[in-house]
C-alpha positions in Angstrom: -90.3 -4.7 48.3 -93.4 -4.2 50.3 -91.5 -5.5 53.4 -88.7 -3.1 52.7 -91.2 -0.2 52.4 -92.9 -1.2 55.6 -89.5 -1.3 57.4 -88.7 2.2 56.1 -92.0 3.5 57.3 -91.5 1.7 60.7 -88.1 3.4 61.0 -89.7 6.8 60.2 -92.3 6.3 62.8 -90.3 4.7 65.7 -86.7 5.6 64.8 -85.4 2.1 65.6 -82.2 1.8 63.5 -82.7 -2.0 63.2 -85.7 -1.4 60.9 -83.6 0.8 58.6 -80.7 -1.7 58.7 -83.0 -4.6 57.7 -84.7 -2.4 55.0 -81.3 -1.6 53.5 -80.4 -5.3 53.4 -83.6 -6.2 51.6 -83.3 -3.3 49.2 -79.8 -4.2 48.3 -80.9 -7.8 47.6 -83.8 -6.6 45.4 -81.3 -4.7 43.4 -78.8 -7.5 43.2 -81.3 -10.3 42.4 -84.3 -8.7 40.8 -83.2 -5.7 38.8 -81.9 -6.3 35.3 -80.3 -3.6 33.2 -81.4 -3.6 29.5 -79.9 -1.0 27.2 -78.7 1.1 30.1 -82.1 1.1 31.9 -82.7 -0.8 35.1 -86.0 -2.8 35.2 -87.5 -4.7 38.2 -88.2 -8.2 37.1 -90.5 -10.9 38.5 -87.9 -12.8 40.4 -84.3 -13.6 40.9 -84.2 -16.1 38.1 -84.4 -13.3 35.6 -80.8 -12.2 36.1 -79.8 -15.2 33.9 -78.9 -14.3 30.4 -82.1 -14.9 28.4 -83.7 -13.4 25.3 -86.4 -11.8 27.5 -87.1 -11.3 31.1 -90.6 -11.7 32.7 -92.2 -8.8 34.5 -95.3 -8.5 36.5 -96.5 -4.9 36.1 -98.2 -5.0 39.5 -94.9 -5.5 41.2 -93.8 -2.1 40.0 -94.1 0.4 42.8 -92.7 3.9 42.0 -93.5 5.2 45.6 -91.4 2.4 47.1 -88.5 3.1 44.7 -88.5 6.8 45.6 -88.1 5.9 49.3 -85.5 3.3 48.4 -83.5 6.0 46.7 -83.4 8.0 50.0 -82.0 5.1 52.0 -79.9 3.4 49.3 -77.8 5.9 47.4 -75.6 3.3 45.9 -78.2 2.3 43.3 -80.2 4.5 40.8 -83.7 3.8 42.1 -85.1 6.9 40.4 -84.2 5.2 37.1 -86.4 2.3 38.2 -89.2 4.7 38.9 -88.8 5.9 35.3 -88.6 2.4 33.8 -91.7 1.4 35.8 -93.8 4.2 34.3 -92.4 3.2 30.9 -93.2 -0.5 31.3 -96.7 0.1 32.6 -97.5 2.6 29.9 -96.2 0.5 27.1 -97.8 -2.7 28.4 -101.2 -1.0 28.4 -101.0 -0.5 24.7 -100.1 -4.1 23.9 -102.6 -5.9 21.8 -103.6 -9.0 23.8 -105.8 -11.4 22.0 -106.4 -8.8 19.2 -107.3 -5.7 21.2 -106.3 -3.3 23.9 -108.5 -1.4 26.4 -105.5 0.4 28.0 -105.2 -1.9 31.0 -101.9 -3.5 31.9 -101.6 -7.3 31.6 -100.8 -9.5 34.5 -97.5 -10.5 32.9 -95.2 -9.3 30.1 -91.7 -9.9 28.9 -89.0 -7.4 28.1 -86.6 -8.3 25.3 -83.1 -8.2 26.6 -82.0 -7.4 23.0 -83.8 -4.1 22.5 -86.1 -3.5 25.5 -89.3 -4.1 23.5 -92.3 -5.6 25.3 -93.7 -8.8 24.2 -96.6 -11.0 25.3 -95.1 -14.1 27.1 -94.8 -17.2 24.9 -96.7 -20.3 26.0 -96.2 -20.1 29.7 -98.4 -20.5 32.8 -98.6 -16.7 33.1 -101.8 -14.9 32.3 -101.6 -11.9 30.0 -105.0 -10.5 30.7 -105.8 -7.7 33.1 -106.6 -9.8 36.2 -105.8 -10.8 39.7 -102.2 -9.5 39.5 -102.7 -6.4 37.4 -105.5 -5.1 39.7 -102.7 -3.8 42.0 -101.3 -1.4 39.3 -103.8 1.4 39.9 -103.3 1.1 43.7 -99.5 1.4 43.4 -99.8 4.4 41.0 -102.5 6.1 43.2 -100.2 5.7 46.2 -97.3 7.3 44.3 -99.6 10.1 43.2 -100.8 10.7 46.8 -97.3 10.7 48.3 -95.3 12.3 45.5 -97.8 14.1 43.2 -96.1 12.9 40.0 -98.0 13.7 36.8 -97.1 10.3 35.3 -99.4 8.6 37.8 -102.4 10.7 37.0 -101.8 10.4 33.3 -101.5 6.6 33.4 -104.5 6.3 35.7 -106.6 8.4 33.3 -105.7 6.1 30.5 -107.1 3.2 32.6 -110.6 4.6 32.3 -112.1 1.4 30.8 -113.0 -0.1 34.2 -114.7 3.1 35.4 -116.6 3.4 32.1 -117.8 -0.2 32.4 -118.8 0.4 36.0 -120.7 3.6 35.1 -122.5 1.9 32.2 -123.6 -1.0 34.4 -124.6 1.3 37.2 -126.7 3.5 34.9 -128.5 0.5 33.5 -129.3 -0.6 37.0 -130.6 2.9 38.0 -132.9 2.9 35.0 -134.6 -0.3 36.1 
């Protein structure tokens, strides 16, 4: 999706139709292979293996990019990309409230699963995926901040405010160092 976004931006800058053609091809493939509809809502999944009928699909919240999907909606009117914007906010918000190892600090995990039965979020069963806020999840604030900057959606600001744990930890550490 980052490649498709870059091609859309390149087309906007240089007006080369080949960029837009290639972007549309990639966007269509993303929809075809990586978007799964659960209870009428489209969700972006982690990879093309998730279109197989399973009790749950795996999602990496850091892949969710509302700003990209808004631009995809402009160049691919055949698919409801704005519904993916909505489901992305929903997944990120709900994942931040999951109790991982007994507690939650309102940060999204690296990986989650969405039940194909009812759309509920679950911590992945014994897999190689990490459910902590870590290397993958660190991209979530960036993607939300980008959407906030480009599209001024209140969802972004609201979710980012809920992620105050990291800034609070930083401020506590910084204040301790200043007192020394």
